C-alpha positions as CSV (number, residue, x, y, z in Angstrom):
1,M,-3.8,25.9,3.1
2,F,-3.3,27.0,-0.5
3,I,-6.8,26.6,-1.9
4,Q,-10.2,27.0,-0.5
5,P,-11.7,24.0,1.1
6,G,-13.7,22.0,-1.3
7,R,-14.7,18.4,-2.2
8,R,-11.8,16.1,-1.4
9,F,-13.0,13.2,-3.5
10,V,-13.5,13.2,-7.3
11,P,-17.3,12.9,-7.6
12,A,-18.8,9.8,-9.0
13,V,-20.3,11.7,-11.9
14,V,-16.8,12.8,-12.9
15,L,-15.4,9.3,-12.7
16,A,-18.3,8.0,-14.8
17,L,-17.5,10.7,-17.4
18,A,-13.8,10.1,-17.3
19,C,-13.8,6.3,-17.2
20,G,-16.9,5.6,-19.2
21,I,-18.8,3.9,-16.4
22,A,-22.5,3.9,-16.7
23,A,-24.4,5.7,-14.0
24,A,-27.4,3.3,-14.0
25,G,-27.9,0.7,-11.3
26,E,-27.0,0.6,-7.6
27,P,-23.8,2.4,-6.7
28,A,-20.9,0.2,-5.9
29,T,-19.1,0.5,-2.6
30,V,-16.0,2.5,-3.1
31,I,-12.9,2.3,-0.9
32,P,-10.9,5.6,-1.2
33,L,-7.2,5.3,-1.9
34,D,-5.0,7.7,0.0
35,L,-1.3,8.4,-0.6
36,P,0.1,6.2,2.2
37,A,-2.0,3.3,0.9
38,A,-0.8,3.9,-2.6
39,I,2.8,3.9,-1.6
40,A,2.4,0.7,0.4
41,L,0.7,-1.0,-2.5
42,A,3.4,0.0,-4.9
43,A,6.1,-1.2,-2.5
44,E,4.4,-4.5,-2.2
45,R,3.4,-5.2,-5.8
46,H,5.7,-3.3,-8.2
47,P,7.8,-5.8,-10.3
48,A,10.9,-3.6,-10.4
49,L,11.1,-3.5,-6.7
50,R,10.6,-7.3,-6.4
51,A,13.3,-7.8,-9.0
52,A,15.7,-5.7,-7.0
53,A,14.8,-7.7,-3.8
54,H,15.6,-11.0,-5.6
55,E,18.9,-9.6,-6.8
56,A,19.8,-8.6,-3.2
57,S,18.9,-12.2,-2.0
58,A,21.0,-13.7,-4.8
59,S,23.9,-11.5,-3.8
60,A,23.6,-12.6,-0.1
61,A,23.8,-16.2,-1.3
62,A,26.9,-15.3,-3.3
63,V,28.6,-13.9,-0.2
64,E,28.1,-17.3,1.6
65,Q,29.5,-19.1,-1.4
66,A,32.5,-16.9,-1.7
67,G,33.8,-18.1,1.6
68,R,33.9,-21.8,0.6
69,L,37.3,-23.4,0.3
70,P,38.2,-25.2,-3.0
71,N,37.3,-28.8,-3.1
72,P,40.1,-31.5,-2.9
73,E,40.7,-33.9,-5.7
74,L,40.9,-37.7,-5.3
75,A,42.9,-39.5,-8.0
76,Y,43.6,-43.2,-8.8
77,L,46.5,-44.1,-11.0
78,R,47.6,-47.5,-12.3
79,E,50.7,-48.2,-14.4
80,G,50.8,-51.6,-16.1
81,H,48.1,-54.2,-16.5
82,R,49.8,-57.5,-15.6
83,A,49.6,-58.8,-12.0
84,G,52.9,-58.7,-10.2
85,S,54.3,-55.9,-12.4
86,R,51.6,-53.1,-11.7
87,T,52.1,-49.9,-9.8
88,T,49.0,-48.3,-8.3
89,T,48.7,-44.8,-6.7
90,V,46.0,-43.3,-4.7
91,Q,46.4,-39.6,-3.9
92,V,44.5,-36.5,-2.7
93,S,45.3,-33.1,-4.1
94,Q,44.2,-29.9,-2.3
95,P,44.6,-26.5,-3.9
96,L,46.0,-23.9,-1.4
97,E,45.0,-20.3,-2.2
98,L,47.7,-17.8,-1.6
99,G,47.9,-14.1,-1.7
100,G,44.6,-13.5,0.2
101,K,42.4,-14.7,-2.7
102,R,39.6,-16.0,-0.5
103,K,39.5,-12.8,1.6
104,A,39.5,-10.7,-1.6
105,R,36.8,-13.0,-3.2
106,I,34.6,-12.5,0.0
107,A,35.1,-8.7,-0.2
108,V,34.0,-8.7,-3.9
109,A,30.9,-10.7,-3.0
110,Q,30.1,-8.5,0.0
111,G,30.5,-5.4,-2.2
112,A,28.1,-6.8,-4.8
113,F,25.6,-7.5,-1.9
114,D,25.9,-4.0,-0.5
115,L,25.5,-2.6,-4.0
116,A,22.4,-4.7,-4.6
117,A,20.9,-3.7,-1.3
118,S,21.6,0.0,-2.1
119,E,20.0,-0.5,-5.5
120,H,16.9,-2.0,-3.9
121,A,16.6,1.0,-1.5
122,L,17.2,3.4,-4.3
123,R,14.4,1.9,-6.4
124,R,12.1,1.9,-3.4
125,Q,12.7,5.6,-2.8
126,A,12.3,6.4,-6.5
127,L,9.1,4.4,-6.6
128,R,7.8,6.4,-3.6
129,A,8.5,9.6,-5.5
130,D,6.9,8.3,-8.6
131,V,3.7,7.4,-6.6
132,I,3.6,10.8,-5.1
133,D,3.9,12.4,-8.5
134,A,1.3,10.1,-10.1
135,F,-1.1,10.4,-7.2
136,Y,-1.3,14.1,-7.2
137,T,-1.3,14.2,-11.0
138,A,-4.4,12.1,-11.0
139,L,-6.0,14.0,-8.1
140,I,-5.5,17.4,-9.7
141,A,-6.6,15.9,-13.0
142,G,-9.9,15.2,-11.2
143,E,-10.0,18.8,-10.0
144,R,-9.5,20.0,-13.6
145,V,-12.4,17.9,-14.7
146,Q,-14.5,19.6,-12.1
147,L,-13.3,23.0,-13.3
148,A,-14.1,22.0,-16.9
149,Q,-17.6,20.9,-15.8
150,A,-18.1,24.3,-14.1
151,T,-16.9,26.0,-17.3
152,V,-19.5,24.1,-19.3
153,E,-22.2,25.1,-16.9
154,L,-21.2,28.8,-16.9
155,A,-20.9,28.8,-20.7
156,G,-24.4,27.2,-20.9
157,K,-25.7,30.0,-18.7
158,G,-24.0,32.6,-20.9
159,L,-25.5,31.0,-24.0
160,Q,-29.0,31.1,-22.4
161,A,-28.6,34.7,-21.5
162,A,-27.3,35.6,-25.0
163,D,-30.2,33.7,-26.6
164,G,-32.6,35.6,-24.4
165,R,-31.2,38.9,-25.3
166,V,-31.2,38.1,-29.0
167,A,-34.8,37.0,-28.8
168,A,-35.6,40.3,-27.1
169,G,-33.9,42.2,-29.9
170,K,-31.4,43.8,-27.6
171,V,-28.2,42.4,-29.2
172,S,-27.1,41.0,-32.5
173,P,-27.4,37.2,-33.2
174,V,-23.6,37.3,-33.6
175,E,-23.5,37.5,-29.7
176,A,-25.4,34.2,-29.6
177,S,-23.0,32.6,-32.1
178,K,-20.1,33.7,-29.9
179,A,-21.8,32.1,-26.9
180,R,-22.3,28.8,-28.8
181,V,-18.6,28.8,-29.8
182,A,-17.6,29.4,-26.2
183,H,-19.9,26.6,-25.0
184,A,-18.5,24.1,-27.6
185,D,-15.0,25.1,-26.6
186,A,-15.8,24.4,-23.0
187,R,-17.2,21.0,-23.9
188,A,-14.1,20.2,-25.8
189,E,-12.0,21.2,-22.8
190,L,-14.0,18.9,-20.6
191,A,-13.4,16.0,-22.9
192,R,-9.7,16.8,-22.9
193,A,-9.7,17.0,-19.1
194,A,-11.6,13.7,-18.8
195,A,-9.1,12.0,-21.1
196,D,-6.1,13.4,-19.0
197,L,-7.8,12.0,-15.9
198,V,-8.1,8.5,-17.4
199,I,-4.4,8.6,-18.4
200,A,-3.3,9.8,-15.0
201,R,-5.4,7.2,-13.2
202,N,-4.1,4.5,-15.4
203,A,-0.5,5.6,-14.7
204,L,-1.2,5.5,-10.9
205,G,-2.9,2.1,-11.3
206,A,0.2,0.7,-13.0
207,L,2.3,1.8,-10.1
208,V,0.0,0.4,-7.3
209,G,-0.7,-2.8,-9.3
210,E,-4.5,-2.5,-9.6
211,P,-7.0,-0.8,-11.8
212,L,-8.5,2.3,-10.3
213,E,-11.7,2.6,-12.2
214,A,-13.8,1.9,-9.1
215,R,-11.7,3.7,-6.5
216,E,-11.8,7.3,-5.6
217,L,-8.7,9.2,-4.4
218,A,-8.7,10.5,-0.9
219,G,-6.9,13.7,-1.5
220,G,-7.2,15.8,1.5
221,A,-3.6,16.6,1.3
222,V,-3.9,18.2,-2.1
223,D,-4.6,21.6,-0.6
224,A,-1.8,21.5,2.0
225,L,1.7,20.8,0.9
226,P,4.0,19.2,3.5
227,P,6.8,21.3,4.9
228,V,10.2,21.1,3.2
229,E,13.5,21.7,5.0
230,A,15.6,24.8,4.5
231,L,18.1,24.5,1.6
232,P,21.2,24.2,3.8
233,A,19.7,21.3,5.6
234,L,18.7,19.7,2.3
235,L,22.2,20.1,0.9
236,Q,23.6,18.4,4.0
237,R,21.3,15.5,3.3
238,A,22.6,15.4,-0.3
239,A,25.9,14.0,1.0
240,V,24.1,10.9,2.3
241,A,21.5,10.6,-0.4
242,L,20.9,7.1,-1.6
243,S,22.2,7.9,-5.1
244,V,25.4,9.1,-3.6
245,R,25.6,6.1,-1.2
246,R,25.1,3.7,-4.1
247,A,27.9,5.4,-6.1
248,R,30.1,5.1,-3.0
249,Q,29.3,1.4,-2.7
250,Q,30.0,1.0,-6.4
251,L,33.5,2.5,-5.8
252,T,34.0,0.0,-2.8
253,Y,32.9,-2.8,-5.1
254,R,35.3,-1.8,-7.9
255,Q,38.2,-1.5,-5.3
256,A,37.4,-5.0,-4.1
257,Q,37.5,-6.3,-7.6
258,A,40.9,-4.6,-8.2
259,D,42.2,-6.2,-5.0
260,A,40.9,-9.6,-6.1
261,E,42.7,-9.2,-9.5
262,R,45.9,-8.1,-7.7
263,A,45.6,-11.2,-5.4
264,A,45.1,-13.4,-8.5
265,R,48.7,-12.6,-9.6
266,M,50.0,-14.8,-6.8
267,P,50.1,-18.4,-8.1
268,D,48.2,-21.0,-6.0
269,V,49.9,-24.2,-4.7
270,T,48.5,-27.6,-5.1
271,L,49.5,-30.0,-2.3
272,T,49.3,-33.8,-3.1
273,I,49.4,-36.5,-0.6
274,G,49.0,-40.2,-1.4
275,S,50.2,-43.8,-1.4
276,Q,51.8,-45.9,-4.1
277,R,52.1,-49.7,-4.2
278,D,54.6,-51.4,-6.4
279,D,53.7,-55.1,-7.0
280,Q,57.3,-56.0,-8.1
281,L,58.7,-54.7,-4.8
282,A,55.7,-55.9,-2.8
283,H,55.5,-52.8,-0.6
284,R,53.8,-49.4,-0.4
285,Q,55.4,-46.0,-0.1
286,A,54.1,-42.5,0.6
287,V,53.7,-39.9,-2.2
288,V,54.0,-36.2,-1.5
289,G,53.9,-33.6,-4.2
290,L,53.7,-29.8,-4.6
291,A,52.6,-28.1,-7.8
292,I,53.3,-24.4,-8.4
293,P,52.3,-22.7,-11.6
294,L,55.1,-20.6,-13.2
295,P,53.8,-17.2,-14.1
296,L,55.9,-16.8,-17.2
297,F,53.2,-15.8,-19.8
298,D,50.2,-14.7,-17.8
299,R,50.5,-12.5,-14.7
300,N,46.9,-11.2,-14.8
301,G,48.2,-7.8,-15.8
302,G,45.4,-7.0,-18.2
303,N,42.6,-7.9,-15.7
304,L,44.3,-5.8,-13.0
305,A,44.7,-2.8,-15.3
306,A,41.0,-3.1,-16.3
307,A,39.9,-3.3,-12.7
308,V,42.0,-0.3,-11.7
309,A,40.5,1.7,-14.6
310,R,37.0,0.8,-13.5
311,T,37.9,1.9,-10.0
312,D,38.9,5.2,-11.4
313,G,35.7,5.4,-13.3
314,A,33.6,4.6,-10.2
315,R,35.4,7.4,-8.3
316,A,34.5,9.8,-11.1
317,E,30.9,8.5,-10.9
318,L,30.8,9.2,-7.2
319,E,31.8,12.8,-7.8
320,A,29.1,13.1,-10.5
321,A,26.5,11.6,-8.1
322,E,27.4,14.1,-5.4
323,L,27.2,17.0,-7.9
324,A,23.9,15.8,-9.3
325,A,22.3,15.3,-5.8
326,H,23.5,18.8,-4.8
327,T,22.3,20.5,-8.0
328,G,19.1,18.5,-8.2
329,L,18.1,19.3,-4.6
330,A,18.9,23.0,-5.0
331,A,16.8,23.1,-8.2
332,A,13.9,21.1,-6.7
333,H,13.9,23.4,-3.6
334,L,13.7,26.5,-5.8
335,R,10.9,25.1,-7.9
336,Y,9.0,24.1,-4.8
337,G,9.3,27.6,-3.3
338,Q,8.2,29.3,-6.5
339,A,5.3,26.9,-7.2
340,R,4.1,27.1,-3.6
341,G,4.3,30.9,-3.6
342,E,2.4,31.1,-6.9
343,A,-0.3,28.7,-5.6
344,L,-0.7,30.7,-2.4
345,L,-1.0,34.0,-4.3
346,L,-3.6,32.6,-6.8
347,A,-5.6,31.0,-4.1
348,Q,-5.7,34.0,-1.8
349,D,-5.9,36.9,-4.2
350,V,-6.2,36.2,-7.9
351,V,-8.9,33.5,-8.0
352,P,-11.4,35.1,-5.5
353,E,-11.0,38.4,-7.3
354,A,-11.5,36.8,-10.8
355,R,-14.5,35.0,-9.5
356,N,-16.1,38.2,-8.3
357,V,-15.4,40.0,-11.5
358,H,-16.9,37.2,-13.5
359,A,-20.0,37.1,-11.4
360,L,-20.5,40.9,-11.7
361,T,-19.8,40.9,-15.4
362,L,-22.4,38.1,-16.1
363,K,-25.0,39.9,-13.9
364,G,-24.2,43.2,-15.8
365,F,-24.6,41.4,-19.2
366,E,-28.1,40.2,-18.2
367,Y,-29.0,43.9,-17.6
368,G,-27.3,45.1,-20.7
369,K,-24.4,46.9,-19.1
370,F,-21.7,44.7,-20.7
371,T,-21.2,43.0,-24.0
372,F,-20.9,39.2,-24.2
373,L,-17.2,39.7,-25.1
374,D,-16.8,41.2,-21.6
375,V,-18.5,38.1,-20.2
376,L,-16.2,35.8,-22.2
377,D,-13.1,37.7,-21.1
378,A,-14.1,37.6,-17.4
379,Q,-14.9,33.9,-17.7
380,R,-11.6,33.2,-19.4
381,T,-9.7,35.1,-16.8
382,Y,-11.4,33.3,-13.9
383,F,-10.9,29.8,-15.2
384,Q,-7.4,30.5,-16.4
385,A,-6.6,31.6,-12.9
386,R,-8.1,28.4,-11.4
387,A,-6.2,26.3,-13.9
388,R,-2.9,28.1,-13.1
389,Q,-3.7,27.5,-9.4
390,W,-4.0,23.7,-9.9
391,Q,-0.9,23.7,-12.2
392,A,1.1,25.5,-9.6
393,M,-0.1,23.0,-7.0
394,L,0.9,20.1,-9.2
395,D,4.3,21.7,-9.9
396,A,4.9,22.1,-6.1
397,W,4.0,18.4,-5.5
398,R,6.3,17.3,-8.3
399,A,9.1,19.4,-6.9
400,H,8.4,17.8,-3.5
401,A,8.5,14.3,-5.1
402,D,11.9,15.2,-6.7
403,I,13.2,16.2,-3.2
404,E,12.2,12.9,-1.8
405,R,13.6,11.1,-4.9
406,L,17.0,12.6,-4.2
407,A,17.1,13.0,-0.4
408,G,14.4,10.6,0.7
409,P,11.6,11.5,3.2
410,A,12.6,13.8,6.1
411,Q,11.3,11.2,8.5
412,S,11.0,7.5,7.8
413,D,7.5,6.2,7.5
């Protein structure tokens, strides 16, 4: 646990402030949205994921089509128009693919299907990471609104205390002016935090495919980060990361394209079988033909060279993907450890101590032992520590989301 247990749902009054919902009338039934439900909704509704699924379906149909043989051709020929002197021919021509063209074509289509399926899985994994990021951004934005509300309340108490001391003639009216400035600044920070909450909830709503004005976030996990594997284990997973797998399948696809262009250099043969009737001779004779293109001017060299170059490019992209996954996981793991340690230190030591100092300073100000500047300084220190704690928590969750974006979840859901 990194923070002290508190309210796990953003209060209705905070949502009313942040979303502009009136508090009058009977409260509506609210179904809290937790992280697994948000991930499931996004996976079901997000248009980018649906588009990737449709592309995978189209690629599967292309694989089936690639295995089809070329259609034969039926031809009818007639020479002459007078009866008794005409010659009629009926023939069927069948192209025969040589050089393994059909096999190469199937391999290209299969490579495209594997690539589309990998792209779908990659988008699904990236969407999961985006939802994790957006969910805890919204959740912590709600906690910041609560913190800003508490700041306004404490600033109001300080203003009352300052006004009381000014009325008693114990301090200068300047102290009351400083308290009013602090109170106004706290209200401005509350408005800023409320706007950030609206933005964060809208971003999450866009991912899950529904508006979230009337839904609270079930964020029990905000105060307990999930475990992350040790760096050596993460780096081993980098070798089989989806981004690396997609780059490897891209290389396979490009190699299949190069093989298809290489096979295309072999000319196809067209076999013709038919029957010809000569009216003058009054008999029918068989027709057999064989047509072979002569590769004198076009041997498909340019297409083959382009495919080989794209294969070399895909090989370089695979190396870049492996390097990016390795470097990205190492950086995300480091950020996670740093943010987790900072959140733990702030929650266990800094925030409780700052809270006690602020309470003692405010009590001492009421008895004339401290100036209002001391109260403001203690209050600023306390709330800055709280804000740093939430920022560190958010940084840790974002680093965790980056780890899942690169390596995927440690265990499939």
